[in-house]
N, C-alpha and C positions, 0 to 999 in steps of 0.2 A: 355228570356234563359239565360243571364247570370248572372241575380238572381238564378238560379236555380241549374244552375253549380258550380256558386260558394259555395252553397246552400249543393250541392251534395257532393265535396269535404271535406268541413270541417266536413257533418256527418261522413265521412271515416275515417277523422282523429282525430275524438270525440269520436267514436265506440270504439278505439285502447286504445284512453287514458283510455275512461271509464271503461273497462275492467283492465287493469292496476291499478288504482284509487282504483274497489272495491280489488283487490286482496291486498294493499297497507293494505287499512282501514282495512281487518282481518285480517293480521299479526299482526297490531300496536293495534289492537283492544286486539289483544289474548295475544302478549306479556308484554305490559299495567297491564292486569289482572290477569298474573302468576308474573308479577314481582311485583306488591302490595301486592300480597300474600307471598313475600319470605321477606316482613320486617315483623320486631318483632314490631315493636311499632306502637301506633296508625297513620293512614295516616290523615292529615290536623290537627291537636293539634298542642300547643306549644310546646316548649323543657320541660318543667317541669313535665308538664302533660303526655309527651312521654315517658322520665325519668325513672316516677314510674311505667308503664304498662311496660316497659321492664323486662323481664324473668332474665338476667344477673343482674340489679337492685335489683332483689328480692333474688338472692343467693346471691349477696354480704351482702346485710342486713342478711341475716341468718346466713353466715361465722361470721359476726362480731357479731354478738350476741353471737354465739357460742364460738365466740374467750374471750367475758369478761365473760361467765358463766366458762369454765376453765380457765383462768387467765394466765399470761404471766409466770409464773413457770412451766406449763405443756407444752411439745412441741407442741401437738394437738392445743392447746392455741394458739402459735406461729407461727403455721402454716394456722391456720383460719383465723387469726389476717391478715397476711400477704396476703392471696388469696384472702382474703375477698378484699381489699384496689384495689387491682389488677384489679378482677373482676368489681369494680367499674370503675375503670379506662377504662377497655374498654368496659364497659356499654355507656361511654362518648365520647368515640372512635368511638361507633357504632351510635351513636344519632348523629353526626355531618359525619357520611356515608350516614346514611340514610335521614338527611335531604339532603345531595346533591344529593343525588339521586334520589329525589323527586322532584329538582327544577329544575334539568339540564336532567334527563332521562322521569321519570313517567308523568311530566305535559307536555312535549313538546310530547311527544306519546299520552298522550291523544288529546291535540288540533289536531294533526292529523289525529288521527283517528273520534275523532269527533265534530271535529270541520271544519278544513280546509278542508277534502277530500267530509264529507258532502255541504258544503258551495259552493261546485265546481257542487255537482252532483245535488244538487235543483235550481243552478244557471242554468245548463244545461236542466234540466226538464222546469223553466221558457222559455228558447229559445224556446222549442220545443211548448209550449205557446202559444207565441209571434209569431213563424212561420204559426200556425194555423189560429190565428186572422189576420197575414197579408194576408194569402189565401182566408179568408173570406170576407177580405174587396176589393181583388182585383175581386173574385166571383161577389159580387154584384153592381161592377160597372161596371164590360163586360156584367151582366144581364140588368142593366140600359139602356148601349147603344145596345143591341138587341131588346127592348124592344122599344127603338125610330127609328127603322130601319136603322140603321147607320151600312156599313160596319165596321168591324172588325179595317180598319185601321181607320177609324173617332173616334173622340174623343166626346161624347157624350158632349151639353152644357145646359146650365141651374142651377138653383140654387142648382136642387138636385144634377145633376149631379159634381157640384163645391165640393161641401159637401163628398159624394162619395171618389173621388178623392182623397180631401184631407186625408180622417180617411184611405183611401190606402195608400197615402204617408207616411202619421205620423205611422202607424203599420210596414210599412218597412223599418222608422227611428227604430223606439222602437227597432225590430229585430236585425237590423243591428247593434246597440250600444252593446245590449245583447251579440251579436255573436264575437264584438272584443273583448268583457272584459271577455266574459267563453272564447274564445281564449288566451286571456293574460293570464289567471289564468292556463290553462292549460298548457302550456307553461312553466309559473313560476315551476307548480307541477314538471316537466321533469327536469329542470334546478336544482330544488333544492334538488334532491335525494342523492348529495352527503352530505349536511346539514344533512338531516333526516339519512344520515348514521352514520353520525358521534355522533347522539345521542346514541350509541352502541359501538362508541369507547372511548366516556366519561363514560358509565358504565364501561368497563374494564378497564380504566383510573384510577375512580376512588375506584374500589375494588382493585386493585393493592396497589393503598394510605392507603387503608385503612388497607391492612392486612400489607402491611411492618410496619407501625407504631404498631400494635398489636404485631406483631412481636417484634419489639424494645421494646416494654414493656415487654414480656414475658420473652426475652432474660436476660433484666435489673435486673428482680426479680426473676431469679432463680437461680443464686449466691448467693443470701442471704439467700433461702431456703434449698442449698444444706449445707450452713454456720453453718446453725442451725441443719442441718442433724448430719453434721460429729462433731462438738459441743457438741451432744448430748451423757452423760456417760451412760443412759441405754439405751445399743443395745443389739439385741440378739447375741449370743456366736456360740450356737448349729448349724452345717453346715457353720460355717463362716471360713474363711483361718485361722490359727493360728497366722501369723504376722499382720494380718487385725485386730483380736482381743486384741492382744496382743498394738499394737500402738494406738487404739482407748481410751483401757482402762489402757493406762499407765501404764500397767502390765510386769512381767518379764515372771511369771506362768500364765495358762490362769486358769482363775475365777472356771470353774470349776474342773480342776486339785487338784489345791489350797482345793476350798471347800470341795470336797467330801475326801479328801485323810485326811486331819486334822479333818474332821468327825469320818473318820473310824478307826484311830488311836485312838480317844476317847472311839467309842461303838463297833467296830466291827472287831479289832485282832485275837478275839477269837470265830471270829460266822464261824462255821463249813459249809464250801461248798462255800467260799464268794467269790464273782463271777462266780461261778456255777450254782447256785441256783438264779434262774429268781426272782424278785418281783413282787407282782401287776401292771399289766397294768397299771392301774386309780394313782396309786401310783408312777410308775416311769413317768408318764406322767406329774403328779405335780409337782413332784420334778423337771422335767428338766425344765418347766414351769417358774418355783419361779427364777434356776439357768438363764436363759434366762431376766430374768427381773431384776439380779442382789438383789432379795431379799427373803432370806433362813432363814427359824425359823429353828434351830440348834436341838431344843428341842423338833419341831415334829419328824424329824427326825433320831434322835438317838438311838429310839428303832427300825427301820428296816432299819438296815444294808447293807441288800439285794437292797434295793431301791437304795442305796449309790451308793452298786458298780456300780450297773444296771444306773445311770446315769453318772458315770466314764466312762463305755464301751460303754454306745451311741455316747458321746462325741465324743472319738475316732474314734469311727467308722462313725460318722457323719461327720467329718472331710472332704472336700474338695480332701487333698491330705492326706496319712496315715501319721502318725508323724514321720514316719523313711524314706518318701520321695518317691516316686517315682525315681529319681533318682539313687538314690543307691538300688534301688530294686536289679540289678543285682552280683554286690558289694555283698550287704547280702548273696543270697542265693550260691554265689560262694563260701562266706566262710564259710558256713552253709555246703559245699559238701567235703571240705579236710580233710582227715583223719586224718590227725597227729592233736592230741589235740592240743598243743603248738602253732602249726601253726595255728590252727584254730583258736582258740584264736586272737592270733596277726592277723588276718584278720579281727576280729568281729572289735577289736579293731580301725583299719587303718578306718575302715567303718565310728565306731560311730566319731572320729575327723572330718570327711568329712560333717557330717551335721549340718545342718546351724544353728548359734548362738541359734535362738528365741528353733527351734525343739530340737537342744541338752541340751538346760537348761530343755527343759520342760521332756527329755529321760531321761535326768540325775533323775532329781524331782519324775519322778514315778518309772523308775529299784531302786532307793535308799528305795524307799516306799515299794517296793513288796520285794526288800531284808529285811526288816524290817519285813514284816509281813511273813516270811518263819521262823522268830522265833517263829513261834507258832505253827509249822506244826501238831505237836502232838495233838495241839486242832481242828486246823480247818479242816485238811487234806490237805491245802494247802501247796504243797512242791511246790519248781522251775518249778518240771516239771508238774504238774498239771497246776499253775500258766501260765505256758505258752503256756500249748495247750485253755484255757479260753481266757485269752487275746489276747496271739500274732497277733488272723486274724485283732481284731483290731487295733492293731498297724502296720502294713503289709500287701500291698494287690497288686494284679498285677493291673497294669493301665485299662486291660479290663478282667476281670475275666469270666470265663468260667461257667460251672454250681456248683450248692452248694456243692455236693456230691466227685467232683474233686477237686475243693477247699480244701473242708474237709480234705481232705485224702493224694494225693502228696504231695503239696503246704504246707499245716499246716503241713507234717511232718517237712518240711524243716524250717519253720520259729517258729517253738517249738526248734530246731536245732540250732536255733539263740537266741533266747529271755530266754532258760535256762541257759546255761552258763553266760550269761550277770548278770543274775538275782545272779547264783551261787557266780560270783566273782564281783559283784555290785562296792568293795570296790578299787578294783584290774584298773577299767572301770573306775570310776570315784572316786579320792580319797579323802580323806578328809569328814569331819561334814556338813551336810548341814540342813538349818534351813527349816522344813515344814512351820510353821505358817508364813510364808512371811510376809502378812501383819498383822500378831497381832491379830488377831480374834478369836482365836480358844484355841490359848495357848497348843498348841500343842507341845511333844517333840524334841530334837534334836536328829537327825540319829548320830547312833556309830558306830565306828567297832566292832561290836560285833561277827565275824566267825574268831577263830583264825589261819585258814586253809588260810586267806588269807595275814595272815605277810609275806608269801614266796613267796607273787606273786609280780612281777617289778613296780615299779612304771612307768606311763608313760612319765614321766617327765627324764626318761632313754635316755641317747642317742643310737644306734644300737649297738653299741661295749659293752656296759655293757647289756644291754639287753637280749643278742645275749648268753654271761656267764652266766649271771641268769637265762636265759631256760632252762641250762643246770643242775642246781642244782633244779630246782622245779619239783613237779610233782603236777598237776591241779588235782581241781577234776572231775572225770567221764562225756563226756557230751555224753548226749544219742539219738544220732543221728539216729541210725539206729535203734532204736525198736519202733514195732506201739505204737500206744497211750496208749495200757491198760498194756502195760511193764510201763510207767512211776508212775501206781498208783502203782504198782505190788514191784518195786524196794525198796520204803523205808514200805517196810513191813504192807500196806495198802491195801485191797480187794476192789476195788471200787463196787463190786457187792452190796453188802450189806452193808450198814452205817448208825446208826443211823434212819434206814427209810427211806436213800435215794438211790435210787434206780441210777446207774452210766453207763445204757447203749448206747450203740452208740449215736443211736438216740437220746436217754436224752443230753447226753454230745454236739452232733449237734444242740441242739436245745436252750442248756444251750449258745453255742458260740454267735449265732445269736441272744439269748433273748426272743426266742419264746414261751420257756416255764413260767407259774407263778404257781407263791409260794403258797400254801396255806397254 
């Protein structure tokens, strides 16, 4: 009776632990399977074979081979070599990480799910068999007693009875030994749950270390990558801030501005409708791309001044901030609204002097060129007013523009009233000569003071008293800020409606300013 009671208590405990064993086995097995699938290298192979199978290693080899093909003189070659070496080092870190995960997490999980728990379950089944054996031996022993006619409290005698008794006692002893071992294993399993849980702590710790080392490696190589990028001369200039482009290229005048201006001085000064007639879209795209990479075939584009003018206009329009700056936008507009012409010019000069040095240099360079372009206005039909109409919106615009029609009417008229007088009085706003061919690439002429009317204009170096005295005696050229767009063309006796087959309707003008009309 005592044995049966003990077994009953044991079986109750055993059933509870058995359920937990099965759950832990299922969880450990599925986790082991999924974690193994996360490994990029082949499990159970040596380090060299594992390394060759890693995708990172293959990527690193591809990059290094690509770098060898392109060479160190290429920026891509430099980048590929640096990144290839980095990927190789990352692959080594990954191998170390996976080997550690295999040893400290995957293998223990496998042992738990496939060895330790199955052994306990196997032992429990063996105990059940031993209990059956013990019951069978005990039944045979008591049946022997009944067949001998003995009462239940008397033990049978004789050789056979002794043998049956020994068999029963031996079965009970085996059962008890197995039960004790199983109890110890089950208690040990319950007690070691903290050890099993530590496998997952180890997983996180190893992952954290791997990612920390990988991050350190990537952070150490980033400055080298950025250094190569920053020291590389061949950088795009369209759409980039003016100061950034000038700093990277070591220039005072933006490359597209100088290149386009010097080419136009050679081949475009007498081209009718320059800056108005849009070029071939494909030609313009090609020229912008060549300017972006710093490679320019002057001979190819010398026969197409409209493409050159379009590239210059596009560069100005694609600047993140207009050449005349957002900060001074209100100053320019307020100056254009001044009714007194002399005061208006003075206000425009004050705004010019507030421009940042880089913007001032490039604005001066451009205005001097546009002033020179007007020398040929009888041929090219580009008066200061005409130039201001098509180029002004590319030099100054609102930070948040409204719709195109609104921009091209109200605001455009004000901008024309800013740009036209600055072109007319270029040598007063920016005294002295200017060398257009700054880098000496195209042999362009030096700009000279070509308008006798400017001789009476005061110098910006004058003090305020002298300037006011001079203001009384001079009479600046008219500034047509209150006329509609059509008047800019008619005031010089030029009929914009029909000229050499070119139609200047408002819609055509609008498209020309925005570069939407393709020249045929």
